[in-house]
C-alpha positions in Angstrom: 116.0 110.6 95.1 113.0 112.7 94.0 111.2 115.1 96.3 108.1 113.8 98.1 105.0 115.9 97.7 103.2 116.5 101.0 99.7 118.0 100.8 97.9 119.5 103.8 94.2 120.1 103.6 93.0 121.7 106.9 90.4 124.5 107.1 91.2 125.7 110.6 94.0 128.4 110.3 95.6 127.6 113.7 95.5 123.9 113.2 96.8 124.2 109.7 99.8 126.3 110.9 100.6 123.9 113.8 100.3 120.8 111.7 102.3 122.2 108.8 105.1 123.2 111.1 105.1 119.7 112.7 105.3 118.1 109.3 108.1 120.3 108.2 110.0 119.6 111.4 109.5 115.9 111.1 110.5 115.8 107.4 113.7 117.7 108.1 114.6 115.5 111.1 114.2 112.5 108.9 116.2 114.1 106.1 113.3 113.8 103.6 113.5 115.9 100.5 110.0 117.3 100.2 107.8 119.9 98.6 105.0 121.2 101.0 101.6 122.1 99.5 99.4 123.7 102.0 95.8 124.2 100.8 94.1 127.5 101.6 91.4 127.2 98.9 89.9 123.7 99.3 87.4 124.1 96.5 90.2 125.0 94.1 92.3 122.1 95.3 89.4 119.7 94.6 88.8 121.2 91.2 92.5 120.7 90.2 92.5 117.1 91.3 91.0 116.0 87.9 94.1 117.0 86.1 96.6 116.4 88.9 98.9 113.4 88.7 99.2 111.6 92.1 102.5 109.8 92.6 102.9 106.7 94.8 105.1 108.5 97.3 102.8 111.5 97.7 101.5 112.1 101.2 98.1 113.7 102.0 97.1 115.0 105.4 93.3 115.6 105.2 91.1 117.1 107.9 87.9 115.0 107.9 85.5 117.8 108.9 86.0 120.6 106.4 83.5 123.5 106.2 83.1 122.7 102.5 80.7 120.7 100.3 83.1 117.8 100.5 84.6 116.2 103.5 88.1 115.0 103.9 86.7 111.5 103.4 85.2 112.6 100.0 88.6 114.1 99.0 90.4 110.9 100.0 88.0 108.8 98.0 88.8 111.0 94.9 92.5 110.5 95.6 92.2 106.7 95.9 90.4 106.5 92.6 93.5 108.0 91.0 96.2 106.3 93.1 95.9 103.3 95.5 99.6 103.6 96.7 99.9 107.1 98.0 99.8 107.8 101.7 96.7 109.3 103.3 96.5 110.5 106.9 93.2 111.8 108.3 93.2 114.6 110.8 90.2 114.7 113.1 88.5 115.3 116.4 86.3 112.3 115.8 87.7 108.8 116.2 84.3 107.3 115.1 84.7 107.9 111.4 86.9 104.9 110.7 84.0 102.6 109.8 82.9 105.0 107.1 86.5 105.2 105.8 86.8 101.4 105.7 83.4 101.0 104.0 84.5 103.4 101.3 87.8 101.4 100.7 90.1 104.3 101.3 92.7 102.4 103.3 94.5 105.3 105.1 98.0 105.1 106.4 96.9 106.5 109.8 95.1 109.2 111.7 96.1 112.3 113.6 93.7 112.9 116.5 93.2 116.6 117.4 92.3 117.7 120.9 90.5 121.1 120.4 91.8 122.3 123.8 95.4 121.4 123.3 97.1 121.4 119.9 100.3 120.0 121.3 98.5 116.8 122.1 97.9 115.8 118.5 98.6 112.2 118.5 99.3 109.8 115.7 97.3 106.6 115.3 98.9 104.3 112.8 96.8 101.8 111.0 98.3 98.7 109.5 97.7 99.0 105.8 98.7 97.0 102.8 98.8 99.1 99.6 97.8 97.5 96.4 
């Protein structure tokens, strides 16, 4: 079994650390062989996407509201243009972005909803999704 690539794109330092640790803990509990890629330089990550191969079992955790020219939705759209099978989870405070995501044909695997006052309350919202 090959390693799963897990990508985390989150601009808030505290949220990034908390989510990264949560992902690592979950992957280890599930005995998943993984390689964690935590993005600190979002512009560089986006620039490298043109030459990056995206595998079907890659998992992306994308913050929707990045303090960058592109949003997490824009990045997800670029990912989907390269691979329709990989897994995309959006991280957000705002639950009202799902219509835009659907209209852009991104088809995420789910959402992680952040509570700005309590990181421990990050909850997973799964969305039924058929890849392909």
